Structures are given as structure tokens and as C-alpha cells.
DRENDO-1510 file (C-alpha; in Angstrom, 1 decimal, always signed):
<recs>
REC; n; res; u; v; w
REC; 1; MET; +10.2; -7.2; -58.2 .
REC; 2; ASN; +10.7; -5.4; -61.7 .
REC; 3; ASP; +11.0; -1.5; -61.3 .
REC; 4; LYS; +8.4; +0.3; -63.5 .
REC; 5; ASN; +11.6; +2.1; -65.2 .
REC; 6; SER; +13.0; -1.3; -66.5 .
REC; 7; LEU; +9.4; -2.3; -68.3 .
REC; 8; ASN; +9.1; -2.2; -71.9 .
REC; 9; ALA; +6.3; +0.0; -73.4 .
REC; 10; GLU; +3.8; -2.8; -73.8 .
REC; 11; GLU; +4.4; -3.7; -70.2 .
REC; 12; ARG; +4.0; -0.3; -68.9 .
REC; 13; ALA; +0.9; +0.1; -70.9 .
REC; 14; LEU; -0.5; -2.8; -69.4 .
REC; 15; ALA; +0.3; -2.0; -65.7 .
REC; 16; GLU; -1.2; +1.4; -66.1 .
REC; 17; MET; -4.4; -0.2; -67.7 .
REC; 18; LEU; -4.6; -2.5; -64.7 .
REC; 19; THR; -4.4; +0.4; -62.3 .
REC; 20; ALA; -6.9; +2.5; -63.9 .
REC; 21; THR; -9.5; -0.2; -64.5 .
REC; 22; ALA; -9.0; -1.4; -60.7 .
REC; 23; ALA; -9.6; +2.1; -59.5 .
REC; 24; GLN; -13.0; +2.3; -61.2 .
REC; 25; VAL; -14.1; -1.2; -59.5 .
REC; 26; GLU; -15.5; -1.0; -56.0 .
REC; 27; VAL; -14.5; -4.2; -54.3 .
REC; 28; ARG; -16.5; -5.1; -50.9 .
REC; 29; ALA; -14.0; -5.2; -47.9 .
REC; 30; SER; -15.2; -8.7; -46.8 .
REC; 31; PHE; -14.2; -10.0; -50.5 .
REC; 32; GLN; -10.9; -8.4; -50.2 .
REC; 33; ASN; -10.2; -9.9; -46.9 .
REC; 34; GLU; -11.3; -13.2; -47.9 .
REC; 35; LEU; -9.3; -13.2; -51.1 .
REC; 36; GLU; -6.2; -12.3; -49.3 .
REC; 37; LYS; -6.5; -14.9; -46.6 .
REC; 38; LYS; -6.8; -17.5; -49.6 .
REC; 39; LEU; -3.7; -16.0; -51.4 .
REC; 40; MET; -1.8; -16.3; -48.3 .
REC; 41; ASN; -2.6; -19.9; -47.7 .
REC; 42; THR; -1.7; -20.9; -51.4 .
REC; 43; HIS; +1.1; -18.7; -52.5 .
REC; 44; LYS; +4.3; -17.7; -51.4 .
REC; 45; PRO; +5.7; -14.2; -52.5 .
REC; 46; LYS; +8.7; -14.3; -54.7 .
REC; 47; THR; +10.9; -11.3; -55.5 .
REC; 48; GLY; +10.8; -12.2; -59.1 .
REC; 49; PHE; +7.1; -11.9; -59.8 .
REC; 50; GLY; +7.1; -10.6; -63.3 .
REC; 51; LEU; +4.3; -8.6; -65.3 .
REC; 52; PHE; +4.0; -11.4; -67.9 .
REC; 53; SER; +2.0; -13.5; -65.4 .
REC; 54; PHE; -0.4; -10.5; -65.0 .
REC; 55; GLY; -1.0; -10.7; -68.8 .
REC; 56; LYS; -1.9; -14.4; -68.9 .
REC; 57; THR; -4.3; -14.0; -66.0 .
REC; 58; ALA; -6.2; -11.1; -67.6 .
REC; 59; SER; -6.8; -13.0; -70.9 .
REC; 60; ILE; -8.5; -15.8; -68.4 .
REC; 61; LEU; -10.5; -13.5; -66.2 .
REC; 62; GLY; -11.6; -11.2; -69.0 .
REC; 63; SER; -13.4; -8.7; -66.9 .
REC; 64; ALA; -13.2; -5.5; -64.9 .
REC; 65; LEU; -13.5; -7.7; -61.7 .
REC; 66; GLY; -10.7; -9.7; -62.8 .
REC; 67; LEU; -8.6; -6.6; -63.2 .
REC; 68; ALA; -9.4; -5.8; -59.7 .
REC; 69; VAL; -8.5; -9.2; -58.3 .
REC; 70; LEU; -5.1; -8.8; -60.2 .
REC; 71; ALA; -4.7; -5.3; -58.5 .
REC; 72; LEU; -5.4; -7.0; -55.3 .
REC; 73; ILE; -2.9; -9.9; -56.0 .
REC; 74; PHE; -0.4; -7.2; -56.9 .
REC; 75; ILE; -1.1; -5.5; -53.5 .
REC; 76; TRP; -0.9; -8.4; -51.7 .
REC; 77; ALA; +2.6; -9.3; -53.2 .
REC; 78; ILE; +3.9; -5.9; -52.3 .
REC; 79; ARG; +2.6; -6.1; -48.9 .
REC; 80; ALA; +4.2; -9.7; -48.5 .
REC; 81; ILE; +7.9; -8.9; -49.5 .
REC; 82; ALA; +8.0; -5.1; -48.3 .
REC; 83; PRO; +10.1; -4.7; -44.9 .
REC; 84; LYS; +7.6; -4.5; -42.0 .
REC; 85; PRO; +8.0; -1.4; -39.9 .
REC; 86; GLN; +9.5; -1.6; -36.6 .
REC; 87; PRO; +8.6; +0.1; -33.6 .
REC; 88; ALA; +10.8; +3.1; -32.5 .
REC; 89; MET; +12.8; +1.6; -29.5 .
REC; 90; GLU; +11.6; +4.9; -27.2 .
REC; 91; ASN; +8.1; +4.0; -27.9 .
REC; 92; LEU; +8.4; +0.7; -26.4 .
REC; 93; PRO; +6.8; +0.3; -22.8 .
REC; 94; ALA; +9.2; -0.1; -19.9 .
REC; 95; PRO; +9.5; -3.8; -18.5 .
REC; 96; ALA; +7.4; -4.3; -15.5 .
REC; 97; CYS; +8.9; -4.8; -12.3 .
REC; 98; PRO; +9.2; -8.5; -11.5 .
REC; 99; VAL; +7.7; -8.1; -8.0 .
REC; 100; THR; +8.3; -11.0; -5.6 .
REC; 101; THR; +5.1; -12.9; -4.7 .
REC; 102; PRO; +4.4; -13.8; -0.8 .
REC; 103; ASN; +4.6; -17.5; -0.2 .
REC; 104; GLY; +2.7; -17.5; +3.2 .
REC; 105; SER; +5.3; -19.1; +5.3 .
REC; 106; THR; +4.6; -18.1; +8.9 .
REC; 107; PRO; +7.5; -16.5; +10.9 .
REC; 108; PRO; +8.4; -18.0; +14.1 .
REC; 109; GLY; +6.2; -17.2; +17.2 .
REC; 110; GLU; +3.3; -16.1; +14.9 .
REC; 111; THR; +0.2; -18.0; +15.3 .
REC; 112; MET; -1.8; -16.4; +12.5 .
REC; 113; ALA; -1.4; -17.0; +8.7 .
REC; 114; ASP; -0.9; -13.9; +6.6 .
REC; 115; GLU; -1.1; -13.8; +2.7 .
REC; 116; GLY; +1.9; -11.3; +2.8 .
REC; 117; TYR; +4.5; -13.2; +4.5 .
REC; 118; LEU; +7.6; -14.4; +2.6 .
REC; 119; GLY; +10.1; -16.7; +4.2 .
REC; 120; ASN; +12.8; -19.5; +3.5 .
REC; 121; GLY; +12.8; -21.2; +6.9 .
REC; 122; LYS; +15.7; -18.9; +8.2 .
REC; 123; ILE; +14.5; -15.2; +7.7 .
REC; 124; TRP; +11.2; -13.7; +7.1 .
REC; 125; THR; +9.5; -10.5; +6.2 .
REC; 126; SER; +6.0; -9.2; +5.0 .
REC; 127; LEU; +5.5; -7.5; +1.7 .
REC; 128; TRP; +3.2; -5.0; +0.6 .
REC; 129; PRO; +0.0; -5.9; -1.5 .
REC; 130; GLU; +0.8; -6.5; -5.1 .
REC; 131; GLY; +4.2; -6.0; -4.2 .
REC; 132; LYS; +4.0; -2.1; -4.7 .
REC; 133; ILE; +5.3; +0.2; -1.7 .
REC; 134; ILE; +3.1; +3.4; -1.8 .
REC; 135; MET; +5.1; +6.5; -0.6 .
REC; 136; TYR; +3.4; +9.7; +0.3 .
REC; 137; SER; +5.1; +13.2; +1.2 .
REC; 138; TYR; +5.5; +12.4; +4.7 .
REC; 139; ASN; +7.8; +9.3; +3.7 .
REC; 140; ARG; +10.3; +11.9; +1.9 .
REC; 141; ASN; +13.3; +12.8; +3.8 .
REC; 142; ALA; +15.4; +16.1; +3.3 .
REC; 143; ASP; +17.6; +14.7; +0.7 .
REC; 144; GLY; +14.6; +13.2; -1.4 .
REC; 145; SER; +14.9; +9.6; -0.5 .
REC; 146; LEU; +11.7; +7.9; +0.7 .
REC; 147; SER; +11.6; +5.9; +4.1 .
REC; 148; MET; +9.3; +3.0; +5.1 .
REC; 149; LYS; +9.2; +0.7; +8.3 .
REC; 150; TRP; +9.9; -2.9; +7.7 .
REC; 151; LEU; +9.6; -5.9; +9.6 .
REC; 152; TRP; +11.8; -9.1; +9.7 .
REC; 153; TRP; +11.9; -12.3; +11.5 .
REC; 154; ARG; +15.0; -14.2; +12.3 .
REC; 155; GLY; +15.2; -17.9; +12.7 .
REC; 156; VAL; +18.9; -18.1; +12.9 .
REC; 157; SER; +21.1; -16.3; +15.6 .
REC; 158; GLY; +22.7; -12.9; +14.4 .
REC; 159; PRO; +22.5; -9.3; +13.5 .
REC; 160; LEU; +20.5; -8.3; +10.5 .
REC; 161; SER; +22.1; -6.4; +7.8 .
REC; 162; ILE; +20.5; -5.2; +4.6 .
REC; 163; GLU; +21.3; -4.4; +1.0 .
REC; 164; GLY; +19.6; -3.4; -2.0 .
REC; 165; ARG; +20.0; -1.9; -5.8 .
REC; 166; ARG; +17.5; -0.7; -8.1 .
REC; 167; LEU; +16.8; -3.0; -11.2 .
REC; 168; ASP; +15.3; -0.5; -13.7 .
REC; 169; ALA; +17.8; +2.4; -13.6 .
REC; 170; GLU; +21.0; +3.7; -12.2 .
REC; 171; ALA; +20.6; +4.8; -8.7 .
REC; 172; GLU; +22.4; +5.2; -5.3 .
REC; 173; PRO; +22.3; +1.6; -3.2 .
REC; 174; LEU; +19.5; +1.1; -0.8 .
REC; 175; ARG; +20.3; +2.3; +2.8 .
REC; 176; SER; +18.8; +1.0; +6.0 .
REC; 177; PHE; +18.3; +1.7; +9.9 .
REC; 178; ILE; +18.2; -1.2; +12.0 .
REC; 179; SER; +16.6; -0.6; +15.3 .
REC; 180; SER; +18.4; -1.9; +18.1 .
REC; 181; GLY; +17.2; -3.7; +21.5 .
REC; 182; TYR; +15.9; -6.7; +19.8 .
REC; 183; GLY; +18.1; -9.4; +20.4 .
REC; 184; ASP; +20.0; -11.8; +18.0 .
REC; 185; THR; +16.9; -13.9; +17.0 .
REC; 186; ASP; +13.2; -13.5; +16.6 .
REC; 187; PHE; +11.5; -10.2; +15.5 .
REC; 188; GLN; +13.4; -7.3; +14.3 .
REC; 189; VAL; +12.2; -3.8; +13.0 .
REC; 190; SER; +14.1; -1.8; +10.4 .
REC; 191; GLU; +13.7; +1.1; +8.1 .
REC; 192; LEU; +14.4; +0.9; +4.4 .
REC; 193; ILE; +15.6; +4.1; +2.7 .
REC; 194; PHE; +15.1; +4.3; -1.1 .
REC; 195; PRO; +17.0; +6.7; -2.9 .
REC; 196; THR; +14.6; +6.8; -5.6 .
REC; 197; THR; +11.2; +5.3; -6.8 .
REC; 198; GLY; +11.6; +2.3; -9.3 .
REC; 199; CYS; +12.1; -1.5; -9.2 .
REC; 200; TRP; +14.2; -2.6; -6.3 .
REC; 201; GLU; +15.8; -5.6; -5.2 .
REC; 202; VAL; +16.3; -6.0; -1.2 .
REC; 203; THR; +18.2; -8.6; +0.5 .
REC; 204; GLY; +18.4; -9.2; +4.3 .
REC; 205; HIS; +21.4; -11.0; +5.8 .
REC; 206; VAL; +21.7; -12.6; +9.1 .
REC; 207; GLY; +25.0; -14.6; +9.2 .
REC; 208; ASP; +25.2; -17.0; +6.2 .
REC; 209; ALA; +21.4; -17.0; +5.6 .
REC; 210; SER; +19.8; -14.4; +3.3 .
REC; 211; LEU; +16.3; -13.6; +2.1 .
REC; 212; THR; +15.8; -11.5; -1.3 .
REC; 213; PHE; +12.6; -10.0; -2.7 .
REC; 214; VAL; +12.0; -7.6; -5.5 .
REC; 215; THR; +9.3; -4.8; -4.8 .
REC; 216; GLU; +8.0; -1.5; -6.6 .
REC; 217; VAL; +8.3; +1.9; -5.0 .
REC; 218; VAL; +5.9; +4.5; -6.2 .
REC; 219; PHE; +5.0; +7.9; -5.1 .
REC; 220; GLU; +1.5; +9.2; -4.7 .
REC; 221; GLU; +0.1; +12.4; -3.4 .
REC; 222; ALA; -1.9; +12.0; -0.1 .
REC; 223; THR; -5.2; +13.5; +0.2 .
REC; 224; PRO; -4.9; +16.5; +2.2 .
REC; 225; THR; -6.0; +16.4; +5.6 .
REC; 226; PRO; -9.0; +18.8; +6.3 .
REC; 227; ALA; -8.2; +21.1; +9.3 .
REC; 228; PRO; -10.3; +20.6; +12.5 .
REC; 229; THR; -13.4; +22.5; +12.7 .
REC; 230; ILE; -13.6; +24.6; +16.0 .
REC; 231; THR; -17.2; +25.5; +16.8 .
REC; 232; ALA; -18.3; +28.7; +18.5 .
REC; 233; GLU; -18.7; +27.1; +21.7 .
REC; 234; SER; -14.8; +26.4; +21.8 .
REC; 235; THR; -12.8; +28.6; +24.0 .
REC; 236; LEU; -9.3; +28.7; +22.5 .
REC; 237; ILE; -6.1; +29.5; +24.4 .
REC; 238; PRO; -4.4; +32.6; +22.7 .
REC; 239; PRO; -3.0; +31.5; +19.1 .
REC; 240; THR; +0.5; +31.0; +20.4 .
REC; 241; ALA; -0.5; +28.1; +22.7 .
REC; 242; THR; -0.9; +24.7; +21.4 .
REC; 243; PHE; -4.0; +23.7; +23.7 .
REC; 244; GLU; -7.5; +24.5; +23.4 .
REC; 245; VAL; -10.4; +24.0; +25.7 .
REC; 246; LEU; -12.8; +21.7; +23.9 .
REC; 247; PRO; -16.7; +21.9; +24.1 .
REC; 248; THR; -18.4; +19.5; +26.6 .
REC; 249; ALA; -20.1; +16.7; +24.5 .
REC; 250; PRO; -23.9; +17.1; +24.9 .
REC; 251; SER; -24.5; +13.6; +26.5 .
REC; 252; THR; -22.7; +10.6; +27.6 .
REC; 253; LEU; -23.6; +7.4; +25.6 .
REC; 254; PHE; -21.7; +5.0; +27.9 .
REC; 255; ARG; -19.0; +5.1; +30.6 .
REC; 256; ASP; -17.3; +2.5; +32.5 .
REC; 257; ASP; -15.3; +3.3; +35.5 .
REC; 258; PHE; -13.9; -0.2; +36.1 .
REC; 259; GLU; -15.1; -0.4; +39.8 .
REC; 260; GLY; -16.7; -3.5; +39.5 .
REC; 261; PRO; -17.2; -6.3; +36.7 .
REC; 262; LEU; -16.8; -5.3; +33.4 .
REC; 263; ASN; -20.1; -4.2; +31.6 .
REC; 264; ASP; -21.7; -6.9; +29.6 .
REC; 265; ASN; -21.4; -5.1; +26.4 .
REC; 266; TRP; -17.9; -5.5; +26.3 .
REC; 267; GLN; -16.1; -8.4; +24.3 .
REC; 268; TRP; -12.7; -9.5; +24.3 .
REC; 269; THR; -10.7; -10.2; +21.2 .
REC; 270; HIS; -8.0; -12.7; +21.5 .
REC; 271; GLU; -8.3; -12.7; +25.3 .
REC; 272; ASN; -5.5; -13.9; +27.4 .
REC; 273; SER; -7.4; -13.8; +30.8 .
REC; 274; GLU; -3.7; -14.2; +32.8 .
REC; 275; GLN; -2.8; -10.8; +31.3 .
REC; 276; TRP; -5.6; -8.3; +32.3 .
REC; 277; LYS; -7.3; -7.5; +35.5 .
REC; 278; LEU; -9.4; -5.0; +37.4 .
REC; 279; THR; -7.3; -3.5; +40.1 .
REC; 280; ASP; -8.5; -2.9; +43.6 .
REC; 281; ASN; -8.3; +0.9; +43.2 .
REC; 282; GLY; -10.6; +0.9; +40.0 .
REC; 283; TRP; -8.3; +0.6; +37.0 .
REC; 284; LEU; -8.4; -1.7; +34.1 .
REC; 285; GLU; -5.0; -3.2; +33.8 .
REC; 286; ILE; -3.7; -4.8; +30.6 .
REC; 287; MET; -0.3; -6.2; +30.3 .
REC; 288; VAL; +1.5; -4.9; +27.1 .
REC; 289; SER; +2.8; -8.1; +25.4 .
REC; 290; TYR; +4.2; -9.1; +22.0 .
REC; 291; GLY; +1.9; -8.8; +19.0 .
REC; 292; ILE; +0.4; -6.4; +16.4 .
REC; 293; ILE; -3.2; -5.9; +15.4 .
REC; 294; ASN; -2.7; -6.2; +11.9 .
REC; 295; ASN; -0.5; -9.4; +12.3 .
REC; 296; SER; -3.7; -11.0; +14.3 .
REC; 297; ASN; -1.5; -11.8; +17.3 .
REC; 298; MET; -2.1; -9.2; +19.6 .
REC; 299; ASP; -4.0; -10.1; +22.8 .
REC; 300; ASN; -6.7; -8.5; +24.5 .
REC; 301; LEU; -8.4; -6.1; +22.4 .
REC; 302; LEU; -11.3; -4.8; +24.6 .
REC; 303; LEU; -14.3; -3.8; +22.3 .
REC; 304; ARG; -17.9; -2.9; +22.0 .
REC; 305; GLN; -20.2; -1.8; +19.2 .
REC; 306; ALA; -19.7; +1.7; +18.1 .
REC; 307; PRO; -22.5; +4.3; +18.2 .
REC; 308; THR; -24.2; +5.6; +15.2 .
REC; 309; GLY; -23.6; +9.1; +14.4 .
REC; 310; ASN; -20.8; +11.4; +15.6 .
REC; 311; PHE; -19.2; +10.3; +18.9 .
REC; 312; GLU; -16.1; +10.9; +21.2 .
REC; 313; LEU; -14.0; +8.3; +22.8 .
REC; 314; GLU; -12.2; +9.2; +26.0 .
REC; 315; THR; -10.0; +7.7; +28.6 .
REC; 316; ARG; -7.3; +8.4; +31.4 .
REC; 317; LEU; -4.1; +6.2; +30.9 .
REC; 318; LYS; -1.3; +5.4; +33.1 .
REC; 319; PHE; +1.6; +3.9; +31.3 .
REC; 320; SER; +5.4; +4.0; +31.0 .
REC; 321; PRO; +6.7; +2.6; +27.8 .
REC; 322; THR; +10.3; +1.8; +27.7 .
REC; 323; GLU; +10.9; -0.5; +24.8 .
REC; 324; ALA; +10.0; -0.3; +20.9 .
REC; 325; SER; +6.6; -0.5; +19.9 .
REC; 326; GLN; +5.2; -0.7; +23.4 .
REC; 327; MET; +1.7; +1.0; +23.1 .
REC; 328; ALA; -1.6; +1.5; +24.6 .
REC; 329; GLY; -4.5; +3.8; +24.1 .
REC; 330; LEU; -7.9; +4.1; +22.0 .
REC; 331; LEU; -9.0; +1.9; +19.0 .
REC; 332; ILE; -11.6; +2.5; +16.5 .
REC; 333; TYR; -11.9; -0.8; +14.7 .
REC; 334; GLU; -13.3; -2.5; +11.5 .
REC; 335; ASN; -11.1; -5.5; +11.4 .
REC; 336; ASN; -7.4; -6.4; +11.8 .
REC; 337; SER; -6.8; -4.8; +8.4 .
REC; 338; ASN; -8.8; -1.6; +9.0 .
REC; 339; TYR; -8.8; +0.4; +12.1 .
REC; 340; ALA; -7.4; +3.7; +13.6 .
REC; 341; GLU; -5.3; +4.0; +16.8 .
REC; 342; PHE; -4.4; +6.8; +19.1 .
REC; 343; VAL; -1.8; +5.8; +21.5 .
REC; 344; HIS; +1.0; +6.6; +23.8 .
REC; 345; GLY; +4.0; +4.6; +22.9 .
REC; 346; VAL; +7.6; +4.3; +22.0 .
REC; 347; CYS; +8.9; +4.1; +18.5 .
REC; 348; LEU; +12.8; +3.7; +17.8 .
REC; 349; THR; +13.3; +4.0; +14.1 .
REC; 350; SER; +15.1; +6.9; +12.8 .
REC; 351; SER; +11.7; +8.6; +11.7 .
REC; 352; CYS; +10.1; +8.6; +14.9 .
REC; 353; ILE; +10.6; +10.7; +18.0 .
REC; 354; GLY; +10.9; +8.0; +20.7 .
REC; 355; ASP; +8.6; +8.5; +23.6 .
REC; 356; GLU; +5.5; +9.9; +21.7 .
REC; 357; PHE; +1.7; +10.0; +20.9 .
REC; 358; HIS; +1.1; +8.7; +17.6 .
REC; 359; PHE; -2.2; +8.5; +15.6 .
REC; 360; ASP; -2.3; +5.8; +12.8 .
REC; 361; GLN; -5.1; +4.6; +10.4 .
REC; 362; MET; -4.6; +1.4; +8.9 .
REC; 363; THR; -6.3; +0.9; +5.4 .
REC; 364; ARG; -6.4; -2.6; +3.8 .
REC; 365; GLY; -3.5; -3.9; +6.0 .
REC; 366; SER; -1.1; -1.0; +5.6 .
REC; 367; PHE; -0.5; +2.4; +7.3 .
REC; 368; ILE; -0.7; +4.7; +4.2 .
REC; 369; GLU; -0.9; +8.1; +6.0 .
REC; 370; GLU; +1.0; +10.3; +8.4 .
REC; 371; ASN; +1.0; +9.2; +12.1 .
REC; 372; PHE; +1.3; +12.4; +13.6 .
REC; 373; ALA; +4.2; +11.6; +15.9 .
REC; 374; THR; +4.3; +14.0; +18.7 .
REC; 375; THR; +6.5; +14.3; +21.8 .
REC; 376; ALA; +4.5; +12.7; +24.8 .
REC; 377; PHE; +3.9; +15.0; +27.9 .
REC; 378; ASN; +6.5; +14.4; +30.8 .
REC; 379; THR; +4.1; +12.5; +33.0 .
REC; 380; ASP; +3.1; +8.8; +33.1 .
REC; 381; THR; -0.6; +9.5; +33.4 .
REC; 382; VAL; -2.3; +11.3; +30.3 .
REC; 383; TYR; -5.7; +11.8; +29.1 .
REC; 384; LEU; -6.6; +10.6; +25.2 .
REC; 385; ARG; -9.7; +11.8; +23.0 .
REC; 386; LEU; -10.6; +10.2; +19.7 .
REC; 387; ARG; -13.6; +12.0; +18.0 .
REC; 388; PHE; -15.5; +10.8; +14.9 .
REC; 389; GLU; -17.3; +13.7; +13.3 .
REC; 390; GLY; -18.7; +13.5; +9.7 .
REC; 391; ASP; -15.8; +12.0; +7.5 .
REC; 392; THR; -12.9; +12.5; +9.7 .
REC; 393; PHE; -11.1; +11.2; +12.9 .
REC; 394; THR; -9.6; +13.5; +15.2 .
REC; 395; ALA; -7.0; +12.9; +18.0 .
REC; 396; TYR; -6.3; +15.0; +21.2 .
REC; 397; ALA; -4.0; +14.6; +24.2 .
REC; 398; SER; -4.1; +16.5; +27.5 .
REC; 399; GLU; -2.1; +16.3; +30.8 .
REC; 400; ASN; -5.2; +17.4; +33.0 .
REC; 401; GLY; -8.3; +16.7; +31.2 .
REC; 402; MET; -9.1; +20.2; +30.5 .
REC; 403; GLU; -6.7; +21.8; +27.9 .
REC; 404; TRP; -6.3; +19.4; +24.9 .
REC; 405; LYS; -3.5; +19.6; +22.4 .
REC; 406; LEU; -4.5; +18.7; +18.8 .
REC; 407; ILE; -2.5; +15.6; +17.4 .
REC; 408; GLY; -3.9; +15.2; +14.0 .
REC; 409; THR; -7.0; +14.5; +11.9 .
REC; 410; HIS; -7.2; +11.7; +9.5 .
REC; 411; PRO; -10.1; +11.6; +6.7 .
REC; 412; LYS; -12.4; +8.6; +7.3 .
REC; 413; LYS; -11.2; +5.7; +5.3 .
REC; 414; ILE; -12.6; +2.6; +7.5 .
REC; 415; GLN; -15.8; +1.8; +8.9 .
REC; 416; PRO; -16.4; +2.4; +12.8 .
REC; 417; LEU; -17.8; -0.7; +13.6 .
REC; 418; PHE; -16.3; -1.2; +17.2 .
REC; 419; ILE; -14.5; +0.9; +19.6 .
REC; 420; GLY; -12.5; +0.2; +22.7 .
REC; 421; LEU; -9.0; +0.0; +24.3 .
REC; 422; PHE; -6.0; -1.8; +23.9 .
REC; 423; ALA; -2.3; -2.4; +24.9 .
REC; 424; GLY; +0.5; -4.2; +23.1 .
REC; 425; GLY; +3.0; -4.0; +20.2 .
REC; 426; SER; +5.9; -5.1; +22.1 .
REC; 427; PHE; +8.7; -6.7; +19.9 .
REC; 428; ASN; +10.3; -8.4; +23.1 .
REC; 429; ARG; +8.2; -11.5; +24.5 .
REC; 430; SER; +9.6; -11.0; +28.0 .
REC; 431; ALA; +9.1; -7.6; +28.5 .
REC; 432; LEU; +5.6; -7.3; +29.8 .
REC; 433; ILE; +4.7; -4.0; +31.6 .
REC; 434; PRO; +1.3; -2.9; +32.7 .
REC; 435; ALA; -0.9; -0.1; +31.1 .
REC; 436; GLN; -3.7; +0.9; +33.2 .
REC; 437; PHE; -7.0; +2.6; +32.1 .
REC; 438; ASP; -9.1; +4.5; +34.7 .
REC; 439; TYR; -12.1; +4.9; +32.9 .
REC; 440; PHE; -13.5; +4.7; +29.2 .
REC; 441; ALA; -16.3; +7.0; +28.2 .
REC; 442; VAL; -18.2; +7.5; +25.0 .
REC; 443; ASN; -20.1; +10.8; +24.2 .
REC; 444; ALA; -22.2; +11.9; +21.6 .
REC; 445; LEU; -21.4; +14.8; +19.3 .
REC; 446; PRO; -23.9; +17.0; +17.3 .
</recs>
């Protein structure tokens, strides 16, 4: 395009007249937009667009409107040949993490389909919803890394090894802890230790077989757990002690001492009649077998409808777990993806204690809160209490049924539709051990 300084006097005068006249004419925005569209469809901008063309066109139009049109042509030509501004690189959004989508391949030995399963016929795992692992403060280790329990299944023989790298930034490699005691095939528990948040590629190896997935690790602040409310009726042990005497519940809503046939209001979920019985001395015995509630493969959940209002569950449990994830205890249940469990059990990952009490709340298929792992008493017989009060669930344990140790409190994130007992979680199909319940009581709370 000609520069203004290269025009002769006549051309400069014409250009100034066009500009001044166009400035006095109001052109509707719709007309301007329509004109620009037509020009774009019929003309291609040229770098040699001269002002002599404007003079010829002006003589044809012969009106202020024509001059306005010429000004619009001039504006359009400048826009067409001017370089387009490019967004600054630092303002571009970061690329999304290409998380792996589950393929629904069911691992060996599992009888229920799960949308989170990923497998290739040799190795399987279970992915988090939407490919995003949500970490909280209790997942953070002393060095700032973030740990998460991770499940694998092996269809080929051999030990599991795990490696991983961050895709969207420089970071130290993924670390892992692989629990012992699971044999050379089938189920395996591990712990993935991510040095940072971000987009991570993780690969599990068993011999020559491997399975790779991509997941996003994010950190969120957990909702603070409210302190338990101690009523005026409570008599506390001195402050240095960890036990308290809880107030007696005002009334018993239900009690089964298991000295005869089960109450008609009980119902079994996934009943295996060969793995439960009522003993001659008045205990309910459930064999701790293979399976996990949220995998829909745990047998013998004993449930009944939950009462309305606030309530307290209590049982006396005789149980000596010895292997990974064997557990037994109390259950508040909505469905297999939403429940609260308070158990005596064994956990062998690096973030666990071992022989312990723990209190978990499963929400939408994931344990997203602290489990309050606490060293179990040095006895095989304990008392467990689980309270629903207002908007919280609170767990207590006792050696004698009189002095109770607070284990932890969860804000209620599930609907307490059913209540009951369960025993299971074992990762060893052949290690069947009994869990015995002396009674199950449901008490009303104010």
C-alpha cells in the first residue's frame, strides 16, 4: 500500500476529504458488517491498492454515503493485509492431561463388572473417576510427596514392579511400595508415591507383560473434621487419658444376641451360606474371605434398614487378623460405592500401622478422606461403636465396653440407608479365618 508521505498534493487532499466526510456519516453496524462480508467474498486484498482507484469510485458514487463506503473499503483493505496479532505464548492454556480411559476389562477372579477397570489380558488395574487422583493433606508425606493405595491384578506369574514419569513438567520419577504376601499371581496391593501433582504416566510390569496408563494428580484441601461434641452427661477420664465414658443411650431400638435364628429384619447381600453360621455359644461367625465392598465381590454383608434420627451401633468382636486387608466390623451402607466402615483389620502398605482400627468413608467409589488408622488393642476381643449424630459419623473402640477410645469423626457424605456387620477384604483366596460377633445393638441418640 502507498505510504501517505509518497502521495502528491492532489492525492493527499483527496484522502483527507474522504476521511473527513466519512467521519460525518453514521453507518449502521449491520450495513458495515454486511458490506465487509460481500467484499470478502468478491475481492482479494492487494498490496498495490492505489488511491487512483478511490478517485474513480468516488465519481461514480457521488454522495457522502459513497464516501463512507469507500472509507469502509479502505478500512477492510488495511485489515486484510495487516499482520494478525498472535497470542503471547505465556498466555496459552496448558495442554490437558491425556488421561487413560478405562476399558472395562474384568480382572481374573472378579465376578462383577466395574467401569473403572483397565486391563490387557495380562495385567489389570482400577482407575479413578475421570482419570483424576484427588489427594488431601493426609496423603502428603514428610518430604512433600503424595501417596495413594493402588490395586493391581496379575494374569501372568511373577512379581510386580512399577515405574512412572511426569509428562507435563520436570519431576523426580514415581516411587512405589509393593506389599509382600500376595504370591506370584492374582491380586496385588501397592502404594504409588508421586513426588508432585501433575500429569503422570504409570507402568506396571510383570515379567515381559506391562500395562501403562496416564492419570492426573491434583491436591485439594479436605473439609476440616469437626471435633466430637461431649455432652454434659459425659464423665471424662483426666485430660491426659485417651479414653472417655460415653453417656448411656436413652433407648435400645434393636438388639440381636445371636442365640437363636437371625431376626427376620436382617437381609444378606451376596450371601454365601457355607461361610457363615451361628455358633453353639451364641456368636455370629462370618468367614473373612476374598473380596472388597466397592468391587461388589465381598460375600455376606448382613444388613437391616437404618432407623430415622440419630443412632448408635455397637458390637463385640472376636477377631485375630493376620494377612493384608483382612477386616471385620460395623457398616453404615448406602450402596457399594457409598458407605462408612469401622473395622479391626490388618493393613500392610507403608502408610498403614499393621494390626489396627480404621474408620473409612467411601464416597462415589473412592476413599477420599483420612481413615484414622489407630493401633489395635493387644487382645483379640474388642467392642466397637459407630455413631450417627446430626451431620457426622464418629467411631469408638473399647477393651471392656465401658471406657471408649475416640478413633475419628467423618462429616456425613452418604445416606445411612442400611446398617449392619461384615467381614472380608482378604486378598488371599485360600486364607479363610473367622470373625465372630457376640451381639449387634442399635441405640437411639438424642
